[in-house]
C-alpha positions as CSV (number, residue, x, y, z in Angstrom):
1,M,-0.4,-0.3,0.0
2,T,1.7,3.3,-0.9
3,Q,1.6,5.8,1.7
4,V,0.5,9.1,1.4
5,N,1.9,11.9,3.0
6,A,-0.3,15.0,4.4
7,I,3.4,17.2,4.4
8,E,6.3,17.2,1.9
9,C,9.2,19.4,2.7
10,K,12.1,19.1,0.0
11,N,15.2,21.0,0.4
12,V,13.9,23.9,2.5
13,V,15.8,26.9,3.0
14,K,14.5,30.0,5.4
15,Q,17.0,32.7,5.7
16,F,16.9,35.5,8.0
17,G,19.6,37.9,6.3
18,D,22.9,35.8,8.0
19,F,21.2,33.7,9.5
20,R,19.8,30.5,8.0
21,A,16.6,29.5,10.4
22,V,15.8,26.0,8.4
23,D,18.9,24.8,6.3
24,D,17.9,22.4,3.4
25,M,15.3,20.6,5.3
26,N,13.8,17.4,3.7
27,L,10.6,15.6,5.4
28,A,7.4,14.0,4.8
29,F,4.5,13.3,7.7
30,E,1.9,10.4,7.2
31,K,-2.0,11.1,6.6
32,G,-3.5,10.0,9.2
33,K,-0.7,10.0,12.0
34,I,0.6,11.7,15.2
35,S,4.0,13.0,14.4
36,A,5.8,15.2,16.5
37,L,8.6,17.7,15.2
38,L,11.6,18.3,18.6
39,G,14.1,20.8,18.7
40,P,15.8,22.6,21.4
41,N,15.1,26.2,21.6
42,G,16.1,28.2,18.3
43,A,15.9,24.6,16.1
44,G,13.8,26.2,13.9
45,K,10.7,24.3,14.5
46,T,8.3,27.9,14.8
47,T,9.6,28.3,11.7
48,A,9.2,26.0,10.0
49,I,5.6,25.3,11.0
50,S,5.1,28.6,10.1
51,M,6.0,28.0,6.4
52,M,4.0,24.7,6.5
53,L,1.0,27.3,7.2
54,G,1.9,29.3,4.4
55,L,2.6,32.3,7.4
56,M,6.2,32.9,5.8
57,R,7.5,31.5,2.4
58,P,10.7,29.6,1.9
59,T,13.7,31.6,0.8
60,S,14.1,28.2,-1.5
61,G,12.9,24.7,-1.9
62,E,9.0,23.6,-1.7
63,I,6.3,22.5,0.8
64,Q,3.4,20.6,-0.1
65,V,0.7,20.3,2.2
66,L,-2.3,17.9,1.8
67,G,-0.9,17.9,-2.2
68,M,-0.9,21.4,-2.7
69,P,1.4,24.6,-2.4
70,A,1.8,25.6,1.3
71,G,-0.6,28.8,1.6
72,T,-2.9,28.5,-0.9
73,K,-6.6,29.6,-0.3
74,E,-8.3,26.2,-0.1
75,L,-5.9,24.7,2.8
76,R,-7.5,27.1,5.0
77,Q,-10.7,25.5,4.6
78,R,-8.9,22.5,5.7
79,V,-5.6,22.8,8.1
80,G,-6.0,23.6,11.9
81,A,-3.2,25.7,13.6
82,L,-2.8,26.4,17.0
83,T,0.0,28.7,17.5
84,Q,2.3,30.4,20.6
85,D,0.8,34.0,20.5
86,V,-3.0,33.4,20.4
87,R,-4.8,35.9,22.1
88,A,-7.9,35.9,23.7
89,A,-10.6,38.1,21.9
90,D,-11.5,41.4,23.4
91,G,-15.1,41.4,24.6
92,L,-16.5,38.4,23.6
93,K,-17.5,35.7,25.8
94,V,-16.2,31.9,25.3
95,K,-19.3,31.0,23.3
96,E,-19.3,33.4,21.1
97,V,-15.8,33.4,20.2
98,L,-16.7,29.4,18.8
99,E,-19.3,30.5,16.7
100,L,-17.4,33.4,15.1
101,F,-14.5,31.1,14.0
102,R,-17.3,28.3,13.2
103,S,-18.7,30.8,10.7
104,Y,-15.9,30.8,8.8
105,Y,-15.8,27.6,7.2
106,R,-18.1,25.5,4.7
107,N,-18.1,22.3,7.4
108,P,-17.2,23.5,11.1
109,M,-17.0,20.8,13.9
110,S,-20.5,21.8,16.3
111,L,-20.0,23.8,18.8
112,E,-21.1,20.8,21.3
113,R,-18.0,19.2,20.3
114,L,-15.6,21.7,20.5
115,L,-17.1,22.6,24.1
116,D,-16.6,19.3,25.1
117,I,-12.7,19.1,23.4
118,S,-12.1,22.7,25.4
119,G,-13.4,21.4,28.6
120,L,-15.0,24.9,28.8
121,H,-18.9,24.2,28.7
122,G,-19.4,25.4,32.1
123,D,-17.6,29.0,31.0
124,V,-19.2,29.7,27.8
125,K,-21.4,33.1,29.1
126,R,-17.6,34.2,30.5
127,K,-15.7,36.8,28.2
128,A,-12.6,35.0,27.0
129,A,-10.5,37.8,28.3
130,S,-10.8,36.8,31.7
131,L,-10.4,32.9,31.3
132,S,-6.9,31.3,33.5
133,G,-3.9,31.0,31.4
134,G,-4.6,27.0,30.8
135,Q,-8.0,28.1,30.1
136,R,-7.0,30.3,27.0
137,R,-4.7,27.6,25.8
138,R,-8.0,25.1,25.2
139,L,-10.3,27.4,23.8
140,A,-7.5,28.2,21.3
141,F,-7.4,24.5,20.8
142,A,-11.1,24.5,20.0
143,Q,-10.8,27.5,17.6
144,S,-8.0,25.8,15.5
145,L,-10.4,22.8,14.9
146,A,-13.6,24.9,14.1
147,G,-12.8,24.3,10.9
148,N,-13.5,20.6,11.8
149,P,-9.7,20.3,9.8
150,D,-8.0,17.5,8.1
151,L,-4.9,18.2,9.3
152,I,-4.2,20.2,12.8
153,L,-0.9,21.7,13.2
154,L,0.0,22.6,17.1
155,D,2.9,24.8,18.2
156,E,4.1,23.8,21.6
157,P,-0.2,22.8,22.6
158,T,0.4,22.0,26.0
159,V,1.8,25.2,27.5
160,A,0.3,26.7,30.3
161,M,-2.4,23.6,31.0
162,D,-2.5,21.5,33.7
163,I,-2.0,17.9,34.4
164,E,-5.5,17.1,34.1
165,A,-6.2,19.8,31.3
166,R,-2.7,18.4,29.2
167,G,-4.7,14.5,29.8
168,R,-7.7,15.1,28.3
169,F,-5.8,17.6,25.2
170,W,-3.9,13.9,24.6
171,E,-6.9,11.5,24.8
172,T,-8.4,14.4,22.5
173,I,-5.8,14.4,20.1
174,R,-6.0,10.5,19.9
175,A,-9.4,10.6,19.2
176,L,-8.9,13.3,16.1
177,A,-6.7,10.7,14.9
178,G,-8.3,7.9,15.4
179,D,-11.3,9.7,13.2
180,G,-7.9,9.6,10.2
181,R,-7.1,13.6,10.7
182,T,-3.1,13.9,10.9
183,V,-1.6,15.6,13.8
184,L,1.9,17.4,13.7
185,L,3.1,18.9,16.9
186,T,6.2,20.5,18.5
187,T,6.4,20.7,22.0
188,H,9.4,20.3,24.8
189,Y,7.3,17.6,27.2
190,L,9.2,15.5,25.5
191,E,7.6,12.3,27.3
192,E,4.3,13.6,26.0
193,A,5.9,13.2,22.5
194,D,6.8,9.7,23.1
195,A,3.6,8.6,24.7
196,V,1.7,9.9,21.6
197,A,3.3,10.1,18.3
198,D,3.5,7.4,15.7
199,H,6.6,9.8,14.4
200,I,9.2,12.4,15.7
201,A,11.9,14.1,13.3
202,V,14.4,16.0,15.4
203,I,16.2,19.1,14.1
204,A,18.9,21.3,15.4
205,Q,20.3,24.1,14.2
206,G,18.1,24.2,11.0
207,K,19.0,20.8,10.1
208,V,17.1,17.2,10.5
209,V,19.5,15.5,12.2
210,A,17.0,11.9,13.1
211,E,13.9,10.9,12.2
212,G,11.5,7.8,12.7
213,A,9.3,6.3,15.1
214,P,10.2,7.0,18.9
215,E,10.9,3.3,20.1
216,K,13.7,3.2,16.5
217,L,14.8,6.6,17.4
218,K,15.5,5.6,21.1
219,A,17.2,1.9,19.8
220,Q,19.6,3.9,17.6
221,T,20.7,6.7,19.7
222,A,20.9,5.9,23.2
223,L,21.7,3.0,25.4
224,R,19.4,0.6,27.5
225,T,20.4,0.2,31.1
226,I,21.0,-2.9,33.1
227,S,21.1,-2.3,37.1
228,F,21.8,-5.4,39.5
229,R,23.4,-6.4,42.6
230,A,26.6,-8.5,42.4
231,T,27.6,-10.2,45.5
232,N,31.1,-11.3,44.2
233,A,31.5,-8.9,41.8
234,P,34.9,-8.2,39.3
235,E,37.3,-5.3,39.8
236,E,35.0,-2.3,37.9
237,Q,37.3,-2.4,34.8
238,V,35.8,-5.9,34.0
239,W,32.3,-4.9,33.4
240,L,34.0,-2.9,30.6
241,T,35.2,-5.7,28.3
242,L,31.1,-6.9,28.8
243,P,29.1,-7.2,25.3
244,G,28.2,-4.3,24.4
245,V,29.0,-2.6,27.2
246,E,29.9,1.3,26.9
247,K,29.9,2.5,30.7
248,A,29.8,1.0,33.9
249,E,29.1,2.8,37.3
250,C,29.8,0.9,40.5
251,N,27.9,1.8,43.8
252,G,28.8,-0.6,46.6
253,E,26.5,-4.0,45.4
254,R,24.6,-1.9,43.1
255,I,26.0,-2.2,39.7
256,R,24.6,0.0,36.3
257,L,25.9,-0.8,32.9
258,H,25.4,1.2,29.7
259,A,24.7,-0.9,26.5
260,Q,23.2,-0.6,23.2
261,Q,21.9,-4.1,23.2
262,T,20.8,-6.0,26.7
263,D,20.3,-9.7,25.5
264,E,23.2,-11.2,25.2
265,L,24.5,-9.0,28.1
266,L,21.8,-10.3,30.0
267,F,22.7,-13.9,29.0
268,T,26.2,-13.4,29.8
269,L,25.3,-11.5,33.4
270,M,23.4,-15.1,34.1
271,Q,25.9,-17.5,33.5
272,S,28.6,-15.8,35.4
273,K,29.4,-16.8,39.3
274,W,29.0,-12.7,40.3
275,G,26.3,-14.1,42.5
276,V,23.8,-11.2,40.3
277,T,20.5,-10.9,41.4
278,D,17.8,-8.2,41.8
279,I,18.0,-7.1,38.0
280,E,16.2,-4.0,36.4
281,V,16.5,-3.5,32.7
282,Q,15.4,0.2,31.7
283,S,14.9,1.0,28.5
284,A,16.4,4.7,27.0
285,S,14.1,7.6,27.5
286,L,13.1,9.6,24.8
287,E,15.0,12.5,26.7
288,D,18.2,10.8,26.5
289,T,18.3,10.4,22.6
290,F,17.1,14.2,22.6
291,R,20.1,15.2,24.0
292,S,22.1,12.9,22.0
293,L,21.1,13.8,19.3
294,T,21.6,17.6,19.9
295,A,24.7,17.6,22.4
296,S,27.0,17.9,19.2
297,Q,24.8,21.1,17.8
298,T,25.6,25.1,18.3
299,V,22.0,26.4,20.0
300,H,20.6,29.4,18.2
301,G,18.7,31.9,20.7
């Protein structure tokens, strides 16, 4: 079955004077999937999202969104976006804001569903400007869905949301993807990207440094950890001679070994005469992977 992409970026460059914010970016995000675009501050994430939305034009290269050039008028009916700097509408109540945004589209999402998504049923008569920061963020998210979009681009969507609101937000994202919609998000909460994204692209200094499924990225770039007790431990340097071990930490009887692959290492430990007990195996976290991928990059503010 042929993979269909919702977004394709080919050799995209964005230059601001002497500074290259996006540097020859080649990326594709598949339809119907949740994808995450990750990178340090200043890596070019927001610039990339702005170009996909047609808010900025690339200096060179090409961006196709839902099979059309980015910024095409028709895309406004099919793409929803939550950017970082959404402001509350002056003087309007929550219900009025949502009804106004619904009026811009041919096939809007129902007001009832938008209120369910935002969790603002009890606040429909409140002025949007009087909402808390987290509530305003949830309202802005509902605004981005007012047109019932096929593609949703979210730039740091859960900033200012409390834990409960963030949990409800990610449930909504999964449900939207389950409906066949495509979601692309940026976030600093790496554990959230790890939990929800089907595909992750990491950029640093405007360049794509890695992409793939979260498990694939973690397996390629970060070490797994085996920790255990050893009542008859050998000298410390012996641990570094074991299969795949790249780092060893010893704290009394507790040993922690870091390795790319752990199956052969576990077998070796269990066959040894070192009295190995209380074994724990930890997968690499996305944060470990992220640090590994971006550590050598110079970050521009």
